C-alpha positions as CSV (number, residue, x, y, z in Angstrom):
1,X,18.7,5.2,24.5
2,X,17.9,3.4,21.6
3,X,16.1,6.2,19.6
4,X,17.9,8.3,16.7
5,X,20.2,11.0,17.3
6,X,19.3,14.2,16.3
7,X,22.0,14.1,13.9
8,X,20.6,11.3,12.1
9,X,17.2,12.8,12.1
10,X,18.5,16.0,10.6
11,X,20.1,14.2,8.0
12,X,16.9,12.2,7.3
13,X,15.1,15.7,7.1
14,X,17.7,17.0,4.2
15,X,17.7,13.8,2.0
16,X,15.6,14.1,-0.9
17,X,15.9,10.6,-1.2
18,X,14.1,10.1,1.8
19,X,11.6,12.6,1.7
20,X,10.8,11.0,-1.8
21,X,10.6,7.7,-0.3
22,X,8.6,8.9,2.5
23,X,5.6,10.5,0.0
24,X,5.5,7.6,-2.2
25,X,5.1,4.8,0.8
26,X,2.1,7.4,1.7
27,X,0.7,7.6,-1.5
28,X,0.7,3.5,-1.7
29,X,-0.7,3.4,2.0
30,X,-3.4,5.8,1.0
31,X,-4.0,3.8,-2.8
32,X,-4.0,0.6,-0.7
33,X,-6.7,1.4,1.7
34,X,-8.9,2.8,-1.2
35,X,-8.5,-0.2,-3.0
36,X,-9.4,-2.2,-0.1
37,X,-12.8,0.1,0.3
38,X,-13.7,-0.4,-3.3
39,X,-13.2,-4.6,-2.5
40,X,-15.3,-4.5,0.3
41,X,-18.0,-2.4,-1.5
42,X,-18.0,-4.9,-4.5
43,X,-18.1,-7.9,-2.3
44,X,-21.3,-6.7,-0.4
45,X,-22.6,-5.8,-4.0
46,X,-22.3,-9.3,-5.0
47,X,-23.3,-10.7,-1.9
48,X,-27.0,-9.1,-2.9
49,X,-26.5,-9.7,-6.4
50,X,-28.7,-12.6,-8.0
51,X,-27.5,-13.0,-11.5
52,X,-25.0,-15.4,-12.2
53,X,-23.7,-13.0,-14.9
54,X,-23.3,-10.1,-12.6
55,X,-21.7,-12.3,-10.0
56,X,-19.2,-13.3,-12.1
57,X,-18.3,-10.1,-13.3
58,X,-17.7,-8.6,-10.3
59,X,-15.8,-11.9,-9.1
60,X,-13.3,-10.8,-12.0
61,X,-13.4,-7.4,-10.8
62,X,-12.4,-8.5,-7.2
63,X,-10.1,-10.7,-8.3
64,X,-8.4,-8.1,-9.8
65,X,-8.6,-6.0,-7.3
66,X,-6.7,-8.7,-4.5
67,X,-3.9,-8.6,-7.3
68,X,-3.4,-5.2,-7.5
69,X,-3.6,-5.2,-3.5
70,X,-1.2,-7.8,-3.2
71,X,1.3,-6.2,-5.8
72,X,1.2,-2.7,-3.8
73,X,1.8,-4.5,-0.5
74,X,4.7,-6.4,-2.0
75,X,6.0,-3.1,-2.9
76,X,5.4,-1.4,0.2
77,X,7.5,-4.2,2.1
78,X,10.0,-3.5,-0.2
79,X,9.9,0.1,0.6
80,X,10.3,-0.4,3.9
81,X,12.9,-2.9,3.6
82,X,15.2,-0.4,1.3
83,X,14.6,2.2,4.1
84,X,15.7,0.0,7.2
85,X,18.9,-1.0,4.8
86,X,19.3,2.7,4.3
87,X,19.5,3.6,7.7
88,X,22.0,1.2,9.2
89,X,24.4,2.5,6.3
């Protein structure tokens, strides 16, 4: 069987670092989801806007959200990689 042993599951359950990583990951996933929803809202608002100044302002907000999401996704990948490394140790 390629699953985790009960001992490994128990050890992870007791590990404060592991639980903290899970909490941080869950918060980050939720934040990224909300940012994606906000980005879609801004893009829809921009599509319906006719004033160039307002469109430019919305574009700037969309670019900012994209950059923040990109950084958040990189952090999420780092957390996943760190978790994989700690499992192998």
